[in-house]
C-alpha positions in Angstrom: -37.5 1.4 -33.4 -37.4 3.5 -30.3 -34.4 5.7 -30.2 -32.0 5.7 -27.2 -30.6 9.1 -26.3 -27.9 9.9 -23.8 -28.2 12.2 -20.8 -24.8 13.7 -20.6 -23.0 14.6 -17.5 -21.2 17.7 -18.9 -21.5 19.9 -21.9 -19.1 22.1 -23.8 -21.2 25.2 -23.9 -20.0 27.4 -21.0 -16.6 28.0 -19.5 -17.8 26.2 -16.3 -18.7 23.1 -18.3 -15.4 23.3 -20.3 -13.3 23.3 -17.2 -11.7 20.2 -15.7 -13.0 19.5 -12.2 -10.8 17.4 -9.9 -11.4 15.7 -6.6 -8.8 13.9 -4.5 -9.1 11.5 -1.6 -8.3 12.8 1.9 -4.9 11.1 1.7 -4.3 12.4 -1.8 -3.7 9.0 -3.3 -6.8 9.0 -5.5 -7.6 11.7 -8.0 -10.6 11.8 -10.3 -10.7 14.4 -13.1 -14.0 15.1 -14.9 -13.9 17.0 -18.1 -16.7 17.3 -20.6 -18.6 14.0 -20.5 -15.5 12.0 -19.6 -13.4 11.2 -16.5 -10.0 9.8 -15.7 -8.8 8.2 -12.4 -5.3 7.8 -10.9 -4.0 6.1 -7.7 -0.6 6.8 -6.4 0.1 8.6 -9.6 -0.6 5.4 -11.6 -3.4 5.3 -14.1 -6.4 3.3 -13.0 -9.0 4.4 -15.6 -7.5 6.1 -18.6 -10.7 7.4 -19.9 -14.4 6.8 -19.0 -17.7 8.0 -20.2 -20.4 9.3 -17.9 -24.1 9.4 -18.4 -27.3 7.4 -18.6 -29.3 6.3 -21.7 -32.9 7.7 -21.6 -35.8 7.1 -24.0 -38.4 9.4 -22.6 -40.7 10.0 -25.6 -43.8 8.5 -24.0 -43.4 10.6 -20.8 -42.7 13.7 -22.8 -45.7 13.2 -25.0 -47.9 12.9 -22.0 -46.4 16.1 -20.5 -46.8 18.0 -23.8 -43.1 18.7 -24.0 -42.4 20.4 -27.4 -41.6 18.0 -30.2 -37.9 17.4 -30.7 -36.7 18.1 -27.2 -36.0 14.4 -26.6 -34.0 13.9 -29.7 -30.6 15.1 -28.4 -30.2 15.4 -24.7 -26.6 16.4 -25.0 -27.4 19.4 -27.1 -28.7 21.5 -24.2 -27.5 19.8 -21.0 -25.7 22.6 -19.2 -23.4 22.5 -16.2 -25.1 25.2 -14.1 -23.0 25.1 -10.9 -20.5 23.0 -8.9 -20.8 22.7 -5.1 -17.7 23.5 -3.2 -15.8 20.4 -2.0 -17.3 19.0 1.1 -15.2 17.0 3.6 -16.9 14.4 5.9 -15.1 12.4 8.6 -17.3 10.4 11.0 -17.3 7.0 12.6 -20.3 4.8 13.0 -21.0 1.5 14.8 -22.5 -1.4 12.9 -25.0 -3.6 14.7 -22.5 -6.4 13.9 -19.8 -6.8 11.3 -16.2 -7.5 10.5 -15.2 -4.4 12.4 -16.7 -2.9 15.5 -16.2 0.7 14.2 -16.3 2.0 10.7 -14.7 5.3 9.6 -16.6 7.2 6.9 -14.1 9.7 5.6 -14.4 11.3 2.2 -14.3 14.4 0.1 -17.4 15.1 -2.1 -18.1 17.2 -5.2 -21.6 17.7 -6.6 -22.0 19.0 -10.2 -25.5 20.3 -11.1 -26.9 20.2 -14.6 -30.0 21.6 -16.2 -31.5 21.0 -19.6 -32.4 24.0 -21.7 -31.7 25.9 -24.9 -28.1 26.4 -26.1 -28.9 27.6 -29.6 -28.7 24.1 -31.0 -31.9 22.5 -29.8 -34.4 25.4 -29.5 -37.1 25.0 -26.8 -40.5 26.5 -27.3 -41.2 29.9 -25.7 -42.6 29.5 -22.2 -41.2 26.0 -21.6 -39.7 25.8 -18.1 -36.7 23.4 -18.3 -36.4 23.2 -14.5 -39.9 21.8 -14.3 -38.8 18.7 -16.3 -35.1 18.2 -16.5 -32.3 18.4 -13.9 -29.5 16.1 -12.9 -26.5 16.0 -10.6 -23.5 13.9 -10.5 -22.2 13.1 -7.0 -18.6 12.1 -6.7 -17.0 10.9 -3.5 -13.3 10.3 -3.0 -12.3 8.0 -0.1 -8.9 6.8 0.9 -10.4 3.4 0.1 -11.7 4.2 -3.4 -13.8 6.5 -5.7 -17.6 6.4 -6.0 -20.0 8.3 -8.2 -23.7 8.2 -8.9 -26.4 10.1 -10.8 -29.0 12.0 -8.8 -32.2 13.4 -10.2 -33.4 16.2 -7.9 -37.0 16.8 -7.1 -38.8 18.8 -9.7 -42.1 20.6 -9.5 -44.0 17.9 -11.4 -42.1 14.8 -10.3 -39.9 13.9 -13.2 -40.5 10.5 -14.9 -37.5 8.9 -16.6 -37.3 5.7 -18.6 -33.6 4.7 -18.1 -32.6 2.2 -20.8 -28.9 1.9 -19.9 -25.8 3.6 -18.8 -22.9 5.2 -20.7 -20.7 4.7 -17.7 -17.5 3.1 -18.9 -13.9 2.3 -17.7 -11.1 2.3 -20.3 -8.3 0.4 -18.6 -4.6 0.6 -19.4 -3.3 -1.8 -22.1 -2.4 -5.3 -20.8 -5.0 -5.2 -18.0 -6.3 -8.7 -17.0 -9.6 -9.5 -15.5 -11.0 -12.4 -13.4 -14.1 -12.9 -15.5 -17.2 -14.7 -14.1 -20.5 -14.8 -16.0 -22.9 -15.6 -13.2 -22.7 -15.3 -9.4 -22.2 -19.1 -8.9 -20.0 -19.5 -11.8 -16.2 -20.3 -12.2 -13.6 -17.6 -12.7 -11.5 -17.2 -15.8 -8.5 -14.9 -15.9 -8.6 -13.2 -19.3 -7.5 -10.0 -21.1 -10.0 -7.2 -21.9 -10.4 -8.4 -25.5 -11.8 -11.3 -27.4 -14.7 -13.5 -26.2 -16.6 -11.6 -23.5 -20.3 -11.6 -22.6 -20.9 -9.9 -19.3 -18.9 -10.3 -16.1 -20.3 -10.3 -12.6 -19.4 -7.8 -10.0 -17.2 -7.2 -8.1 -14.8 -7.5 -11.0 -11.2 -7.9 -10.1 -8.6 -6.5 -12.5 -4.8 -6.3 -12.6 -3.1 -3.7 -14.7 0.2 -4.3 -16.5 2.1 -2.4 -13.8 0.8 -4.7 -11.1 -2.0 -2.5 -9.7 -5.0 -4.4 -8.4 -8.4 -2.7 -9.3 -11.9 -3.7 -8.3 -15.1 -2.4 -9.9 -18.2 -2.7 -7.7 -21.8 -1.6 -7.3 -23.2 -0.2 -4.1 -26.7 0.7 -2.8 -28.7 -1.0 -5.5 -32.2 -1.4 -4.1 -34.8 -0.4 -6.6 -32.9 -0.3 -9.9 -31.7 -2.8 -12.4 -28.6 -4.8 -11.6 -25.4 -3.9 -13.4 -22.7 -6.1 -14.8 -19.7 -5.3 -17.0 -19.6 -5.8 -20.7 -16.6 -5.3 -23.0 -17.5 -2.2 -25.1 -14.3 -2.5 -27.1 -10.7 -3.7 -26.4 -9.6 -2.5 -22.9 -12.9 -0.6 -22.3 -15.6 -2.0 -20.0 -19.1 -0.5 -19.7 -22.0 -0.9 -17.2 -24.5 -3.4 -18.6 -27.9 -3.0 -17.0 -30.0 -6.1 -16.8 -33.0 -4.2 -18.1 -34.5 -0.7 -18.2 -35.6 1.1 -15.1 -38.5 3.6 -14.6 -37.7 6.2 -12.0 -39.4 9.3 -10.5 -37.4 12.2 -9.1 -36.0 12.7 -6.6 -33.9 9.6 -7.3 -30.4 8.3 -6.8 -29.0 5.6 -9.1 -26.6 3.0 -7.5 -23.1 4.0 -6.8 -20.4 3.0 -9.3 -17.3 2.2 -7.3 -13.6 1.9 -8.2 -11.0 0.6 -5.7 -7.3 0.3 -6.3 -4.3 -1.1 -4.4 -0.7 -1.9 -4.8 -1.3 -5.1 -2.6 -4.3 -7.1 -3.3 -5.1 -7.6 0.4 -5.6 -3.8 0.7 -8.8 -4.3 -1.3 -10.1 -6.6 1.3 -9.1 -4.3 4.1 -10.9 -1.4 2.4 -14.2 -3.1 1.6 -16.2 -1.3 4.4 -16.4 1.4 1.7 -19.5 -0.5 0.3 -21.3 -0.2 3.6 -20.4 3.5 3.9 -22.2 4.1 0.6 -25.5 2.9 2.1 -27.8 4.7 4.5 -27.7 3.8 8.1 -30.3 1.6 9.9 -33.2 3.1 11.6 -31.6 4.0 14.9 -35.0 4.4 16.7 -35.8 0.7 16.0 -35.1 -2.1 18.4 -32.7 -4.4 16.6 -32.0 -6.7 19.6 -33.7 -9.6 17.9 -31.1 -9.7 15.1 -28.6 -12.3 16.3 -25.8 -13.6 14.1 -24.7 -17.1 14.8 -23.8 -20.6 13.6 -26.4 -22.8 11.8 -26.8 -26.5 11.1 -29.2 -27.9 8.5 -31.3 -30.8 9.7 -30.7 -33.6 7.2 -33.9 -35.4 8.0 -37.3 -33.6 7.9 -39.0 -35.9 10.4 -39.8 -35.1 14.0 -37.2 -37.5 15.3 -34.6 -36.2 12.8 -35.2 -32.5 13.6 -35.2 -33.1 17.4 -31.9 -35.0 17.0 -30.5 -32.1 15.0 -31.6 -29.6 17.7 -29.9 -31.7 20.4 -26.8 -31.8 18.2 -26.9 -28.0 17.8 -27.0 -27.6 21.6 -24.1 -30.1 22.0 -21.8 -28.6 19.4 -22.6 -25.0 20.1 -24.7 -24.0 17.1 -27.2 -21.2 17.5 -29.7 -22.3 14.8 -31.2 -25.3 13.2 -32.5 -24.9 9.6 -35.3 -26.8 7.9 -34.5 -26.7 4.2 -36.6 -27.3 1.0 -39.4 -29.8 1.3 -40.9 -29.1 4.8 -44.0 -27.5 3.3 -44.2 -29.6 0.1 -43.1 -29.1 -3.5 -41.5 -25.7 -3.5 -41.5 -25.1 -7.2 -45.3 -25.4 -7.8 -47.7 -22.5 -7.9 -49.9 -24.4 -5.5 -47.2 -24.7 -2.9 -48.3 -23.5 0.5 -45.8 -22.4 3.0 -48.3 -21.6 5.7 -48.4 -25.3 6.9 -46.1 -28.3 7.2 -46.8 -30.8 4.4 -49.4 -33.4 5.4 -46.9 -36.2 4.8 -44.7 -34.8 7.7 -45.1 -36.0 11.3 -44.4 -32.7 13.0 -45.8 -29.2 13.5 -43.8 -26.1 13.4 -44.9 -24.7 16.8 -43.7 -28.0 18.4 -40.3 -27.7 16.7 -39.9 -24.0 17.6 -40.9 -24.7 21.2 -38.5 -27.6 21.6 -35.7 -25.7 19.9 -36.3 -22.7 22.3 -36.1 -25.0 25.3 -32.5 -25.9 24.1 -31.6 -22.3 23.4 -31.7 -22.9 19.6 -33.4 -20.7 17.0 -35.2 -22.1 13.9 -34.7 -21.0 10.3 -37.0 -22.2 7.5 -36.4 -22.3 3.8 -39.1 -20.8 1.6 -39.0 -20.7 -2.2 -39.7 -17.3 -3.8 -42.8 -18.7 -5.5 -44.5 -19.0 -2.1 -42.9 -15.8 -0.8 -44.3 -13.8 -3.7 -47.8 -15.3 -3.2 -48.0 -15.5 0.6 -45.5 -13.1 2.2 -48.1 -11.0 4.0 -49.6 -14.2 5.5 -46.3 -15.9 6.2 -44.6 -13.2 8.3 -47.1 -12.8 11.1 -47.7 -16.6 11.1 -43.9 -17.3 11.4 -43.6 -14.8 14.1 -46.4 -16.5 16.0 -44.7 -19.9 15.6 -41.4 -18.5 16.8 -39.4 -18.7 13.6 -36.1 -16.8 13.8 -35.4 -16.4 10.1 -36.3 -17.2 6.5 -33.9 -18.5 3.9 -35.3 -17.0 0.6 -34.9 -19.6 -2.1 -34.4 -19.2 -5.9 -35.0 -15.5 -5.8 -35.5 -13.7 -9.1 -32.9 -11.0 -9.6 -31.7 -8.5 -12.1 -34.6 -6.3 -13.3 -36.0 -3.4 -11.4 -39.3 -5.2 -10.5 -37.6 -8.1 -8.7 -35.0 -5.9 -7.1 -37.7 -3.7 -5.6 -39.8 -6.7 -4.6 -36.9 -8.4 -2.8 -35.8 -5.4 -0.8 -39.4 -4.5 0.1 -39.8 -8.1 1.3 -36.7 -7.6 3.5 -38.2 -4.4 4.9 -41.4 -6.2 5.7 -39.5 -8.9 7.6 -38.2 -6.2 9.9 -41.7 -5.5 11.2 -42.1 -9.1 12.3 -38.5 -9.6 13.6 -37.6 -12.1 10.9 -34.0 -12.4 9.8 -33.1 -13.2 6.2 -30.7 -15.3 4.2 -31.1 -14.7 0.4 -30.1 -17.6 -1.7 -29.0 -18.3 -5.3 -27.8 -15.5 -7.6 -28.3 -12.4 -5.4 -25.2 -10.3 -4.8 -25.1 -7.8 -1.9 -24.4 -4.1 -2.4 -24.2 -3.1 1.2 -27.9 -2.9 2.2 -27.3 -4.9 5.3 -26.2 -1.6 6.8 -29.8 -0.3 6.3 -31.5 -3.7 7.0 -29.2 -5.6 9.3 -31.8 -8.4 9.4 -30.2 -9.5 6.1 -27.5 -11.6 7.8 -26.1 -13.2 4.6 -26.7 -14.3 1.1 -25.4 -16.8 -1.4 -24.4 -15.4 -4.8 -21.2 -17.5 -4.6 -19.8 -20.7 -5.9 -19.5 -22.5 -2.6 -19.7 -26.0 -1.3 -22.9 -26.7 -3.3 -20.6 -26.9 -6.3 -17.5 -28.2 -4.5 -14.9 -25.8 -6.1 -11.2 -26.4 -5.9 -8.7 -24.6 -3.7 -7.7 -22.2 -6.4 -11.2 -20.9 -6.7 -11.5 -20.7 -2.9 -8.4 -18.5 -2.4 -9.7 -16.1 -5.2 -13.0 -15.5 -3.4 -11.7 -13.1 -0.7 -10.4 -10.8 -3.5 -13.6 -11.0 -5.6 -17.0 -12.0 -4.3 -16.3 -11.2 -0.6 -15.4 -7.6 -1.4 -19.1 -6.8 -1.8 -20.3 -8.4 1.4 -20.8 -11.7 3.3 -21.6 -14.9 1.5 -23.3 -18.1 2.6 -20.6 -20.6 1.3 -22.3 -23.5 3.2 -19.1 -25.1 4.6 -18.7 -28.9 4.3 -16.1 -31.0 6.2 -16.6 -34.7 6.0 -18.4 -35.0 2.7 -16.4 -37.1 0.2 -16.9 -34.7 -2.7 -14.8 -31.9 -1.0 -11.7 -31.4 -3.2 -9.6 -29.8 -0.4 -8.0 -30.8 2.9 -9.7 -30.6 6.2 -7.3 -27.8 7.2 -8.4 -25.8 4.2 -12.0 -26.2 5.1 -11.4 -25.5 8.8 -9.7 -22.2 8.0 -12.8 -21.0 6.1 -14.4 -20.0 9.5 -11.9 -17.2 9.8 -11.3 -16.4 6.1 -14.9 -16.3 4.9 -17.2 -13.8 6.6 -20.9 -14.6 7.1 -22.8 -13.5 10.2 -24.9 -16.6 9.6 -22.4 -19.3 9.0 -23.6 -22.8 8.0 -21.4 -25.7 9.0 -21.3 -29.4 7.9 -23.4 -28.7 4.8 -24.0 -32.0 2.9 -22.4 -33.8 5.7 -24.5 -36.6 7.2 -25.9 -35.5 10.6 -23.7 -36.1 13.7 -20.8 -37.4 11.7 -18.1 -35.8 13.8 -16.5 -38.1 16.4 -15.1 -35.4 18.6 -12.2 -34.5 16.4 -10.0 -32.1 18.3 -9.6 -29.6 15.5 -13.3 -28.9 15.3 -12.8 -26.9 18.5 -11.7 -24.1 16.1 -15.2 -24.0 14.5 -16.7 -24.0 18.0 -14.5 -21.2 19.2 -14.5 -18.9 16.2 -17.5 -16.5 16.2 -19.3 -15.3 13.1 -18.9 -11.5 13.7 -15.9 -9.7 14.9 -14.4 -6.5 16.4 -11.6 -6.1 14.0 -10.5 -7.8 10.8 -7.2 -7.6 8.9 -6.2 -9.4 5.7 -2.5 -10.1 6.4 -1.2 -11.5 3.2 -2.2 -13.1 0.0 -2.3 -13.1 -3.8 -5.6 -13.7 -5.7 -5.9 -17.4 -6.7 -2.7 -18.3 -4.8 -3.2 -17.9 -1.1 -4.8 -15.9 1.6 -4.1 -15.2 5.3 -6.9 -13.5 7.2 -6.9 -12.4 10.9 -10.0 -11.5 13.0 -10.4 -10.3 16.5 -13.2 -11.0 18.9 -12.6 -9.4 22.3 -9.0 -10.0 23.1 -8.7 -13.3 21.1 -7.6 -13.5 17.5 -8.6 -16.1 14.9 -6.4 -16.6 11.8 -7.1 -18.6 8.7 -4.6 -19.5 6.0 -5.5 -21.2 2.8 -3.5 -22.1 -0.3 -4.4 -23.1 -3.8 -3.6 -26.5 -5.4 0.2 -25.9 -4.8 2.0 -26.7 -1.6 3.2 -23.5 0.0 5.4 -22.3 2.9 4.1 -19.0 4.3 5.1 -16.7 7.1 2.2 -15.4 9.2 3.2 -12.0 10.6 2.1 -11.4 14.2 2.8 -7.7 14.3 -1.0 -7.1 14.2 -1.1 -8.4 17.8 -0.8 -6.0 20.7 2.6 -6.4 22.4 2.8 -9.4 24.7 2.9 -13.2 24.7 0.2 -15.4 23.4 -0.9 -19.0 23.7 -1.6 -20.3 20.2 -3.7 -23.4 19.2 -2.5 -24.3 15.7 -4.5 -26.7 13.5 -2.7 -27.8 10.3 -2.8 -30.7 7.9 -0.4 -33.6 8.6 -0.5 -36.4 6.0 1.6 -38.7 8.3 -1.2 -38.9 10.9 -3.4 -42.1 11.0 -6.5 -40.2 12.0 -9.4 -39.9 9.6 -9.1 -36.1 9.2 -5.2 -35.9 9.4 -5.2 -32.6 11.1 -2.5 -32.0 13.7 -3.3 -29.9 16.8 -0.3 -28.1 18.3 -0.1 -25.7 21.3 2.7 -23.1 21.3 3.6 -19.8 22.9 4.6 -16.9 20.7 5.6 -13.3 21.2 3.9 -10.6 19.1 6.0 -9.5 16.2 7.7 -12.8 15.6 6.4 -14.5 12.4 5.0 -18.1 12.4 6.3 -20.2 9.5 3.9 -22.8 8.2 3.9 -25.3 5.4 0.5 -25.7 3.8 -0.2 -28.9 1.8 -1.5 -28.8 -1.7 -5.2 -27.6 -1.5 -4.6 -27.2 2.2 -4.8 -24.7 5.0 -4.3 -23.9 8.7 -6.2 -22.3 11.5 -4.8 -20.5 14.5 -6.4 -19.3 17.7 -4.4 -16.7 19.7 -5.1 -16.0 23.4 -3.2 -13.4 25.4 -1.1 -14.6 28.3 -1.5 -12.1 31.2 
């Protein structure tokens, strides 16, 4: 059996390595303390992580054998890993402008500490004479403290020979205070289960939302995972979580592992308001590149893959105000077969893709096409120039493989290739974002969510903003008229403001053209998919959520409750001073209309709360316009 060894972050050999090193956030609320090979984390003087291990598991015997490293060096990495130096604290405070997003401007403000380690002799694991440790082994731990959270990662600096490492796992762990509860979810499209950190536990998805016994909300996340193995959270022992990598990863220095991120808040909505932290931990887009072809918008799936059906869908898009029509699975034949060919429309279809794209363009509508990963893997280099020639706006990647290093790297390389051909991307199935849309803004959205394909209940829906949406946008595929929806129309209507997705699909599973001019659908027409400012106003995970978003001078607010009827006060102090015309859409069971949504027009003054009663599994949507 191959032995796993641990590359430790700190050793106990020198006074430098024995000292405790602290880093605090600019506002002083977060403090992380690293001592030895462990760390602790506090927020507002409350314990977030009592004790955590740092390090990565490495089994490097094959590489060392090839490099003629002296026998025995690999047997105990901890024995001679030495903290050589610590960079002075660096403070960074900049502001950047996303191509699009939930906020027009993003502040990137943090304090950083870098600890440098080298592997060599310490009297316990002797190294042969003449062996240059710096040629083979060096590692840094980079720690950043933001007002929004703490992030750290492992960096392997460039070495003279290019260091090969076979990473088999991480020691990274999080021992939480007694009584901590977790919203556990085994897979990205699975249901949530609130449970303690003990007993039955396989692996939980990320982001993982926790609540400590003193009421503190904590989120554990992953950022900038692009050519590594996906991490989840396993229960190492009672109250202690550990990073569980999907598989091993082979890396060559210089190399950065993904960021491990911890966010904490007294109020759960503060986690939502601080989630731009994940974008900050990714590299910026190529500022020399022309990104004008990346256009967020609203999308409608053509329910019929016939020429007549698609043309009707395009006409409907133009009428309703959609930006895109999408042709889903089946347009090029059986998607799951090795022989599937996505370079041509199936022979059984009565249309050609150039004709569809040309007609859509004449109506001001773009075209998205679904392509299963089986065809993408085999034909990507043929598909991209062909689709660009046809006039396709974007590809919906279907049934992507995720988890291991090979497929993570393949997927993100495919996204980069799409940039060359001005193709936007929507990644479906189990993929979870880690902020790479900052680097590649052509990735408008991704699934990785239990949305209206599974028809979850309202309790699940009002948990999502505090869990899945913390790591980035999600393609929930909103339904409205479909009879399998478990929630009210007001609940579904509010999703346009509550759920962020630069490519937002509406009427998923709804039969084409089923709306009959319902007045409340004006909210879906008016509400954009990207915004200038976003503020989560109020909410409790699994109970309710109130989200406000600004586009220009107009504000859009969505309120959703769980399966319980609820009276809420929507604060309006987020509005600039003045008076506002408000269009209010709320459920009203006394109405005889088929959707039972009341439309009310009112005038309010900023600062005065609006009291609403939300039905069980219900919601409300509000559109604010300033009165000059």
